[in-house]
N, C-alpha and C positions, 0 to 999 in steps of 0.2 A: 743267162740261158745256161750256164754249165751248173749254177747251184741248183737251177732247177731239177735235172736230168741226174745230178747226183746228190739227191735231198734226203736219202736212206742208206742207210750201212750196208741195206743188202743189195740196193742199185749199185753202189760202189764197188762192192766185191763182184758183184756179174760183172761189170765192167773192166776192171781189173783181172780177173780171171779170162776174159775174152781177149784182150788187147793191152800188148805191152806198151802201147804209147797210152794209153788211158791209166795204166797202171803208175807210169810216170807222173802224168800230170794229178793224177790223183793224190797220190803220195811221197812223190821227190820233187814237187814243183819247187819245193823251198830252195831247190841247187840250180835252179833252172835261171841263168842269168841273160841270156838272148834268147831269141827266136831257134826253134828248132830248125835246121837246115833238111832240105826235102830228101838227100839222100840218108838222113836217121831213120826217115818213114821206109825207104828200101830197107834198110836194115832189118826193121822191125818185122817187116812182110818177112823176110827170108826166115827171120829167126822162130817166126809163129807158123812158118809151112812143115807140115809134118812128112812130107816128101825130102827133106832136105835131112841127111843124117849128120852131116860134118858140114860147117860151113868156115871157110877160112876168110876173113876181112884185110886187106892189107890197103894200108892208107897212107899217103904221103904226109913228111913233118907239118904240123900247123893245120891238119884238117878236121879239127873240133873232136879229138880221139882223147880219150884218160892215158895216163902211163902206168 
């Protein structure tokens, strides 16, 4: 199904420009080793929200963040 959605370069570019989650799936999926946790999607939504000027994320040790 994803192959059908992303079958053209134009469509992939459109999806990636609209959604951080799609950008990651389309262009960085080779780095993904596990399923994406739900809280990552909440982070994506916050990053895409034009009403948020500054976003500070605080997470505990081992909470699937990079260093």
